C-alpha positions as CSV (number, residue, x, y, z in Angstrom):
1,X,109.9,-48.6,31.1
2,X,108.7,-45.2,30.0
3,X,110.2,-42.9,26.9
4,X,108.5,-39.8,29.1
5,X,111.0,-37.6,30.4
6,X,111.0,-37.3,33.9
7,X,109.2,-34.1,35.4
8,X,111.2,-31.4,36.7
9,X,110.1,-28.1,38.4
10,X,111.7,-24.9,37.7
11,X,114.5,-23.3,39.3
12,X,113.1,-21.4,42.4
13,X,114.1,-18.1,40.5
14,X,112.7,-19.0,37.5
15,X,109.4,-20.0,39.0
16,X,107.0,-17.1,37.9
17,X,104.2,-18.2,40.0
18,X,106.5,-18.9,43.0
19,X,107.9,-15.3,42.4
20,X,104.4,-13.5,42.2
21,X,103.1,-15.2,45.3
22,X,102.7,-13.8,49.0
23,X,105.7,-15.7,49.9
24,X,107.9,-14.3,47.8
25,X,107.2,-10.7,48.6
26,X,110.2,-10.3,50.9
27,X,112.2,-11.0,47.0
28,X,110.2,-8.6,45.2
29,X,110.8,-5.8,47.9
30,X,114.5,-6.6,47.6
31,X,114.6,-6.2,44.0
32,X,112.9,-3.0,44.2
33,X,116.1,-2.3,46.2
34,X,119.1,-3.8,44.3
35,X,118.0,-3.3,40.7
36,X,117.6,0.7,40.8
37,X,120.8,0.4,42.9
38,X,122.6,-1.4,39.7
39,X,121.2,0.9,37.2
40,X,121.9,4.3,39.4
41,X,125.6,2.7,39.8
42,X,126.2,2.1,36.0
43,X,124.9,5.5,35.3
44,X,127.2,7.0,38.1
45,X,124.4,9.0,39.5
46,X,125.5,10.4,42.8
47,X,123.1,13.1,44.0
48,X,119.6,14.3,42.8
49,X,117.5,17.6,43.4
50,X,113.8,16.2,43.8
51,X,111.0,17.8,42.6
52,X,107.5,16.8,44.5
53,X,104.0,18.2,43.0
54,X,100.5,17.5,41.4
55,X,100.4,15.0,38.5
56,X,97.1,16.9,37.6
57,X,98.6,20.4,37.2
58,X,99.0,21.2,33.4
59,X,100.2,24.7,31.3
60,X,96.5,25.1,30.5
61,X,94.9,24.7,33.8
62,X,94.5,27.3,36.5
63,X,97.6,26.6,38.2
64,X,99.3,26.3,34.9
65,X,102.0,28.8,35.7
66,X,103.6,26.2,38.4
67,X,103.9,23.8,35.3
68,X,106.1,26.3,33.5
69,X,107.9,27.6,36.6
70,X,108.9,23.8,37.5
71,X,110.1,23.5,34.3
72,X,112.3,26.8,33.9
73,X,113.6,25.9,37.4
74,X,114.5,22.5,36.3
75,X,116.1,23.9,33.2
76,X,118.1,26.5,35.6
77,X,119.5,23.6,38.0
78,X,120.6,21.3,35.1
79,X,122.4,24.0,33.5
80,X,123.9,25.3,36.6
81,X,125.2,21.7,37.6
82,X,126.5,21.0,33.9
83,X,128.9,24.1,34.5
84,X,130.2,23.0,37.9
85,X,133.5,22.0,38.1
86,X,134.6,18.6,36.6
87,X,135.4,17.3,40.5
88,X,132.1,18.3,41.9
89,X,129.0,15.9,42.0
90,X,126.0,17.1,39.4
91,X,122.8,17.4,40.7
92,X,120.3,15.2,38.8
93,X,116.9,16.5,38.4
94,X,114.5,13.8,39.6
95,X,110.8,13.2,39.9
96,X,108.2,10.6,40.4
97,X,108.0,10.0,36.8
98,X,104.4,10.9,35.9
99,X,102.6,14.1,34.5
100,X,102.0,17.7,35.9
101,X,104.9,19.1,37.7
102,X,107.1,15.5,37.8
103,X,106.7,16.3,34.0
104,X,107.5,19.8,33.9
105,X,110.8,18.8,36.0
106,X,111.9,15.8,33.5
107,X,111.3,17.9,30.5
108,X,113.3,21.1,32.1
109,X,116.1,19.2,32.6
110,X,115.8,17.3,29.6
111,X,115.9,20.6,27.5
112,X,118.8,21.8,29.4
113,X,120.7,18.8,28.0
114,X,120.8,17.0,31.2
115,X,120.1,13.2,32.6
116,X,117.0,13.2,34.4
117,X,115.2,10.5,36.8
118,X,111.7,9.1,36.7
119,X,110.8,7.0,39.9
120,X,107.4,5.8,38.3
121,X,104.8,4.0,40.7
122,X,102.3,1.5,39.1
123,X,98.9,2.8,39.3
124,X,95.4,1.7,38.0
125,X,94.8,5.7,37.2
126,X,96.7,8.4,36.3
127,X,100.3,7.7,36.5
128,X,102.5,6.5,33.1
129,X,106.1,7.7,32.8
130,X,106.2,10.8,31.2
131,X,108.8,11.1,27.8
132,X,111.3,13.3,29.2
133,X,112.9,10.6,31.5
134,X,116.5,9.8,30.4
135,X,116.0,6.0,29.1
136,X,118.1,4.4,31.4
137,X,116.9,6.4,34.6
138,X,113.3,5.3,34.2
139,X,112.4,3.4,37.2
140,X,109.3,1.5,37.5
141,X,108.0,0.6,41.5
142,X,105.1,-1.5,42.8
143,X,105.8,-0.7,46.6
144,X,105.3,2.9,47.5
145,X,107.7,3.1,50.5
146,X,110.4,1.4,48.6
147,X,109.9,4.5,45.8
148,X,110.0,7.0,48.7
149,X,113.5,5.2,49.7
150,X,115.0,6.1,46.6
151,X,113.7,9.5,46.9
152,X,115.1,10.0,50.0
153,X,118.3,7.9,49.4
154,X,119.9,10.3,46.9
155,X,118.3,13.6,47.8
156,X,120.5,16.6,48.3
157,X,117.6,18.9,48.3
158,X,113.8,18.8,47.9
159,X,111.7,21.4,46.0
160,X,107.7,20.9,46.4
161,X,105.3,22.5,44.2
162,X,101.6,22.7,44.9
163,X,100.1,19.3,45.3
164,X,97.6,16.7,46.8
165,X,97.7,13.6,49.0
166,X,100.7,12.4,47.8
167,X,102.7,15.5,47.8
168,X,101.7,16.0,51.5
169,X,102.9,12.6,51.8
170,X,106.1,12.9,50.3
171,X,106.7,16.5,51.6
172,X,106.1,15.3,55.3
173,X,108.4,11.8,54.9
174,X,111.6,14.1,53.7
175,X,110.4,16.8,57.1
176,X,110.0,13.8,59.7
177,X,113.4,12.2,58.9
178,X,115.0,15.8,59.0
179,X,113.1,16.5,62.2
180,X,114.1,13.3,63.7
181,X,117.6,13.8,62.6
182,X,117.3,10.2,61.3
183,X,119.6,11.3,58.0
184,X,123.2,12.0,58.5
185,X,123.1,15.1,56.0
186,X,121.1,18.2,55.5
187,X,118.5,18.2,53.1
188,X,117.1,21.8,51.9
189,X,113.9,21.7,51.3
190,X,111.9,24.5,49.5
191,X,108.0,25.1,49.2
192,X,107.4,26.4,46.1
193,X,104.2,28.8,46.1
194,X,104.0,30.3,49.1
195,X,100.0,31.9,48.9
196,X,99.1,27.8,48.2
197,X,101.0,26.7,51.2
198,X,100.1,29.2,53.6
199,X,96.5,28.4,52.9
200,X,97.2,24.6,52.7
201,X,99.0,24.1,55.7
202,X,98.8,26.3,58.6
203,X,102.6,25.4,60.0
204,X,102.1,28.3,62.9
205,X,99.0,26.4,64.2
206,X,100.9,23.7,64.5
207,X,103.7,25.4,66.8
208,X,100.7,27.2,68.6
209,X,99.0,23.9,69.5
210,X,102.8,22.6,70.4
211,X,102.9,20.0,67.9
212,X,105.6,20.9,66.3
213,X,108.6,23.1,67.6
214,X,109.2,26.6,66.3
215,X,112.6,25.5,65.3
216,X,111.3,22.9,62.8
217,X,110.0,25.8,60.8
218,X,113.7,25.9,59.7
219,X,113.6,23.2,58.2
220,X,111.9,24.5,54.8
221,X,111.7,27.8,53.2
222,X,109.9,29.3,50.5
223,X,110.3,30.6,46.7
224,X,107.8,32.0,44.5
225,X,110.1,32.2,41.4
226,X,112.4,30.1,39.8
227,X,115.5,32.3,40.3
228,X,114.7,32.8,44.0
229,X,114.5,28.7,44.2
230,X,117.8,28.8,42.6
231,X,119.5,30.9,44.3
232,X,118.4,28.9,47.6
233,X,119.7,26.2,46.2
234,X,123.1,27.2,45.5
235,X,123.8,28.8,48.8
236,X,122.5,25.6,50.6
237,X,124.1,22.8,48.7
238,X,127.9,21.6,48.8
239,X,130.0,19.2,47.2
240,X,130.7,16.2,48.8
241,X,133.7,13.7,48.0
242,X,133.4,11.2,45.1
243,X,131.9,7.7,45.9
244,X,131.8,4.9,43.6
245,X,128.4,4.2,44.5
246,X,125.4,6.5,45.2
247,X,125.8,8.9,47.6
248,X,123.1,7.5,50.0
249,X,121.8,10.0,53.0
250,X,122.8,7.1,55.8
251,X,120.7,6.7,58.5
252,X,121.7,7.8,62.0
253,X,122.1,5.0,64.7
254,X,122.7,6.3,68.5
255,X,125.6,5.4,69.9
256,X,126.9,4.0,66.5
257,X,127.7,7.0,63.9
258,X,126.2,6.3,60.6
C-alpha cells in the first residue's frame, strides 16, 4: 500500500509542452484563425481599409511626409466612415500594428475617434505593437501566412505607402489574388507616392516582357495626397449587406460559386 496519489498527465489541451511541440503546429495555426475570428465577431468588425508601408519611416526622416500623410488619410477615412448612414458598414482602418506607416495609420484613426486594428507579428527586432491600436483589436501572430489571411479576409480596400520587402510581399499577395480572381469581391488598391513606386517597380517593363497583361495595370491606382486617395476610395467602395460575422472575401471555386 502507498499513500502517494496516482500520477495523472494533464489533459491534452492543458499540456503546454505538447501545445508547443511540432506535432501540435496545426492546432497553433488553427488558433490564429479562430481566436481573431471570435474577437472580431464580438467587436462587430465587418470590413477594413488596410494600410501597408514601411515600419522604418518616421516623421523626422527623409520620407517623413509619408508618415504625416498616412496619419491624415487614416483620420479622413475614419471621419468619413463614421458619418455614413447607420445601415452601412463603417470602414475600420487596419495596419500591421507596428511602427512607421502602421503607427501613422492607427494614430490618425484613433485621433478621429474611431476604432483601429493592428495585426502584429512576433519578430526578433523592429516589430512592437504601437500605442494607438484599439485594445480589443490588437492581435499578435506567429505565422506570417495567417496574418496575411486576416489582411485579405476583411479588406475592402488597400492603401500602400512606400516600404521594403514586407510591403512588397503584402502588395504582391493582394495583386495576385485580384489578378487570378481568387477573391469574390474587388479590392481597390491605391499606391501612395507615385514617384517612389515608379522608381521601385517598373510595371511597364513587366508588360513589355509579357509577364503581366496590360489590363493588370488597372488593378491599382496612384495617389499623391490624402484628399485624392480618399476620393478614389469613396468612388470605389460600395456598402454590402449586414452580416452577423466578419464579411469575408470568399475564395472562388471553379464551377461551385464562391
